[in-house]
N, C-alpha and C positions, 0 to 999 in steps of 0.2 A: 201352833205350826203345824203344817199337815203330813204328818210320820212320812220319808218317800222310803219306800222300801229297796232303793239301791242305796239309798246313803247310809240303811238302819244295817242293811247286811253289809257294805260296808264297813263303817266301822266296829259291828261287833266280828266280823270273820278275822279283820285285818288288829285289831286289838289280842283278837285271841292269837293269830299267829305270832305278833311280836311279842307277845308274854311268852308262847311258846319259847321262843330264841331267846327271850331270855333265862330261861330255866335251864334249856340246856347248853349257855354260857356258862353257868351259876354249877351244873352239874359238873361242868370238862374242872372246872379253878378248885374246885372242891373233893374233886378226885371219887366224884359220887355217879359220873355220869357208865350207864348199864354198855354191857362187854356188848353184849347182844347183838352182834350187824343189822339184823334185818328193822331191828330199833333201831340204833342211828337211819339207818338208810327212810324210812318209816316216816320218824319224826321231823328230820330237816325236810322230808318230802310235802308233811303237812301243814307245817308254817308256812311253807315258801309257798305253799299252792294259797294258804287263806291269805297270802299278804296277798298275790297277787289277783287274785279270785275279788278281795278285796277293791282292792284298786282298779281293775278294772268296769266294775262296777257302781263306782263312784263315776266314771264318765257316763253316765246312763241318766244321772243326773242333769247335766247340762244341755243345757239350748241347743250348740253346738258341738258335739263330742268331736269331732274332728280336727277343733280349735286345742283341744287339750294339751297341744303342747305348747302354744299360748304362754300356761301359767308360768310357767318353770322361770318365765322371764321376769315377774316381778316380787321376786324373793326378797329383797329388801326392807318390799314395806306389808307383804300380802303373806300371812299364814297359812294360806292355801299352799301359796309358792313355795314352801319355804320345808311345809311337807311334803310337798312332790315330789324335791331335790333331797332332800334326806330319805325319804323313800326307795329313791335310784340309787345314792351313796350307800344306804346297808347291803343291797344284793353285793357289795362287792367283800366286806370284812362276813359275809356269810357265804356265799363261796367259797371264799379259804376256810373258814372253819368248818364247812361241809365237809370239803376235799380231806383237810387234817383228820377231822373225826369221823367220815365214813372210808375212804380209798386209802389215808396213809398221807397224803399227800401234807407237804410243809408241814410237819408233824412238831419240829423243833417249835416256832412259832405258833403253835395251837393256844397254847394260853393267852397271848396277844391279838389274832382272831376273835379270841373267846369275851376278852373284856371289849373289845370293839363293838363286836355285836352286840353287848347286851347295852352300849352308850346309845349307839346308834336309832336299838330299837327303842327305846326308854323316852329319844328324842323325838321320834317320829312320832311317837301315840302323845308326846305333851304337846307338838306341835297341832296335832287333830283334835284336840281336846280347845287350844287354845283361836283356833276356826269360829269355833261357839262361843268360847270366852271371854273373847274381842268385841261384841258384838254390843254396845249400847242399850241399843233398841226391844234387845230381849233381854227383861231380867233376869229370868227366871237362870238366862246361862251366864248372863255380867255376876259370878258368884267364883269366887275367888276358891272354894270347894272344887271346883266340877273338873278343874284339871288333876287335881290327886284323886279323885276319884273315877276320873278316865285310867290314868296310872294301877288303880289299883284293881279294878277289875280287870285288867288284861293279864295283869299277875298272878290274881285268881282265876280267871279262865284256863291264861296257862301252863298253872300247875298243876288244875283239872286233864289240860289234858296231857301233860308228863306222866302223871299217876297213872289215870286211863291206861296209855298205850305200855307203860309200863310192866301193866299187871298181865296184859295181857300176850307179851314178850319177854320179859325177863323179872327177876326177882324185885319185889319195893321193898327199897330200906324203908324204917321206920323214920330214920331224919327226912327223909324226901315228904312224907305223909304228914310229919307236923308240920312243914315248912309247909303245904299246899293252906292246912287246916288253918296257920293264922293267914294267908294270904287272903281266903274267905272270908275269916272272921273281919279281920283287917276293910276287906272291902263290905262287905255290909253294914259293919257301923259307919263306915264315912258315907254309904247310901242311905241310909236312914237318918243323917243328920240332914244331908243335901234336901231330903226331904220336909225336915223340921224347919228347912231356914228356907225353904219354898214357902211353904206353909204358915211361916210367920211374919214374911216378909210385907210391910203394908202398900197397898195399892195407892199410890197419891198423885199420880196424874188424871184430870179427869179430861172430857170432851173440851172442856172452856182451856184450858191450855194448849189440844192440840191447836186448836181456833185461833189463840191469841189474845182471849177474853178473860184472864184467871180472875179479874176482879172483878167480874158479876154474876161470881156463884157456879151453880148451878145451869147447863148449854142443854136445849136439846133441840137437835134438826128438825126442821117441819118437813123438812123431807129426804126422803133415800138418799144417799151420793148415787145410786145407780138403783134402774127398775129390774134386771135381774143379776143374778149372782157372776162375779166374772173371776178372774186370776187373783188379784189381792184377798177377796173373801176366800176364794175356797182352800190359799195356799197360807195365810197370814189369819184368817179367821175362823182358822182352824178349833175348835173346842172339846173338850172329853166331859163328860161328866164327872162330878165328883162322888157320886157313888160308886160308876166304873171305875175310878181310878184310884180310889180305894183297894176296889177287889183286884185289879192289876198289879198293886204295889204289894199285894198279900200273896197274888199267883212267883210274883217276882225274889219275895226272899225264901219262900219255898222251896222255886223250885232252885235257883241259882246260888244259895248260900247254906238252906237248913238240910238237902236232901243229898247236896254236896259231901258236906260238914259231917251230915251221916253213918252218909257210906264210909268216909277216913276213918271214925273208930272204929268202923267196922273191920277197916281192913285189919287194925290197929290190934283188934280182941277176934278177930276167926280165924280159923285155917286159914293157910293160901290157897286151899282149892279153891276159894267163894274170891278169890282177888279179880278174878276177870269178870264176873258181876258183876262186884257191886262199882268194877273202874268203867266200867262202861255203864253201868245206871247214873255216875256221877259226872258221864258226858252228855249224856244227851238230860239229864234233867237241866244243867249246864245253858246246853245250847235253847233252850225253853227260855229259859230265866233270861237270861241276857238279852236275845230279842223283844219279852216282855219286856225290859226293864228300858232296851234304847226307844221301842218304839213311846213308852211314857214319857221318855226325857224331852220328845220335837213334841207328843202333844199336847203334854200341860206347859208348856212355851208360849207363853202371849204378847204377840209385836203391837208396839203401841203405835200401827197404822191402826189397829181394829178400833181404836175411837172414833174413828170416824165413818165407822160400820156398824156403830149401835152400841161396843163395850162401852161401859161407865164409869170404867176406871183402868187403869194399865201402869 
């Protein structure tokens, strides 16, 4: 599949934003929320800003962006519609939680707003993952491990943002660092497992299956379906070389998991004066790593329609 930059930005930005909201909710419930007012203001602002920017960027992938509101009406059958509905609904508890945490309003129900924020944020990320997981025509996405990977990466990037912001504005507790380290390692394990399942998947569908003549064995078209490249070939037939994919996987592991994990260990071992530096390095490295990961998520996916355009198996 051709990696659309608007969707890449949408899934990474909104995932990190929702992940940060989950971390803020957990910090509130566990009594670990930094007391610094500027941290709270910046954290809620960054989380909601990432979510809004991601949702707005997703509309650029639509053929008719002005009709985006129509997507909300199909919530009974469409994961895209469910995601949209939940994304909008999430702003209600987030706004109340933010007012309680930042401005001291509705503080008696702060824990309730935190719990609702966590639930709605995780459900929205889950729906985003199901948009791709539900597509049986793309076997790389139609895998039960895809939703857990989306959740894990949202929590990992959100945890990195939480710790990074805290190092810049407040004292970062060891508990938050260990929690972020666990989230990073969990995301690492799940992503490597996804790649292993992707590489081990047998491609059983052939051109003969595509044209309804599976009993004839190997089938080769006499002529190509089109004399020049078209939309389907550009969008559905995009491929990335195995050598390039392996290299980009390595970059993903280093940027998204290894460097942030090492930064967490450094935060635990070194004096607090170094904390802002390692927090910033972790954020920048994770941003580059998750963008690479999401680009690969699309580039390595093969649509079965490619069987009509020269692919030997899918």
